[in-house]
C-alpha positions as CSV (number, residue, x, y, z in Angstrom):
1,A,186.0,113.9,60.1
2,K,183.7,112.6,62.8
3,I,185.3,114.8,65.4
4,D,185.0,117.8,63.2
5,A,181.3,117.0,62.6
6,Y,180.5,116.5,66.3
7,L,182.3,119.7,67.2
8,A,180.4,121.7,64.5
9,K,177.1,120.2,65.8
10,A,178.0,121.5,69.2
11,G,178.9,125.0,67.9
12,S,182.6,124.4,68.3
13,D,185.7,123.4,66.3
14,K,189.1,121.9,66.8
15,S,190.7,125.2,67.8
16,R,188.5,125.0,70.9
17,I,189.5,121.5,72.0
18,L,190.7,121.6,75.6
19,S,191.8,117.9,76.0
20,A,191.9,114.6,74.2
21,T,192.2,111.0,75.2
22,V,193.4,108.6,72.5
23,W,193.1,104.8,72.9
24,L,195.1,102.6,70.6
25,R,194.6,98.9,70.1
26,D,198.3,98.6,69.6
27,I,200.8,101.2,70.9
28,A,203.0,100.3,68.0
29,D,200.6,102.5,66.0
30,F,201.6,105.5,68.0
31,D,203.8,107.1,65.4
32,K,201.1,106.8,62.7
33,M,198.4,108.1,65.0
34,N,200.7,111.0,66.0
35,A,201.4,111.9,62.4
36,A,197.7,112.0,61.6
37,W,196.9,114.0,64.8
38,D,199.7,116.5,64.0
39,A,198.3,117.0,60.4
40,W,194.7,117.5,61.7
41,I,195.0,119.5,65.0
42,D,195.1,123.3,65.1
43,K,198.7,124.0,66.0
44,S,197.8,127.4,67.4
45,A,195.6,125.8,70.0
46,M,197.2,122.5,71.0
47,P,195.1,120.7,73.7
48,V,196.5,118.4,76.4
49,R,196.5,114.8,75.3
50,A,196.9,111.4,76.7
51,T,197.5,108.3,74.5
52,V,197.3,104.8,75.9
53,E,197.1,101.2,74.6
54,A,193.7,99.5,75.4
55,R,191.3,96.8,74.4
56,L,188.8,98.5,72.2
57,A,185.0,98.0,71.7
58,G,185.4,95.8,68.6
59,D,187.9,94.1,66.4
60,G,187.3,96.6,63.6
61,Y,188.6,99.5,65.7
62,R,192.3,100.5,65.9
63,V,191.8,103.9,67.6
64,E,189.2,105.7,69.7
65,I,189.4,109.4,70.5
66,M,187.5,111.4,73.0
67,V,187.8,115.2,73.0
68,T,186.5,117.9,75.4
69,A,186.0,121.3,73.8
70,A,184.6,124.7,74.7
71,A,181.5,125.8,72.9
């Protein structure tokens, strides 16, 4: 929902995402994250994506996502 809101604020939407980077606290969450991503993303405009395990900004975070989209 946050990504959708930021994209709308920039005059874009998920069909215009060019690339995404996903950071997971625990790579064991990959299948769950991938299922959520697949349910959300516009299948007619799949962006390139990288997913890695990383230490995140706080203990309350399990995933961080950065997207680059065309306006």
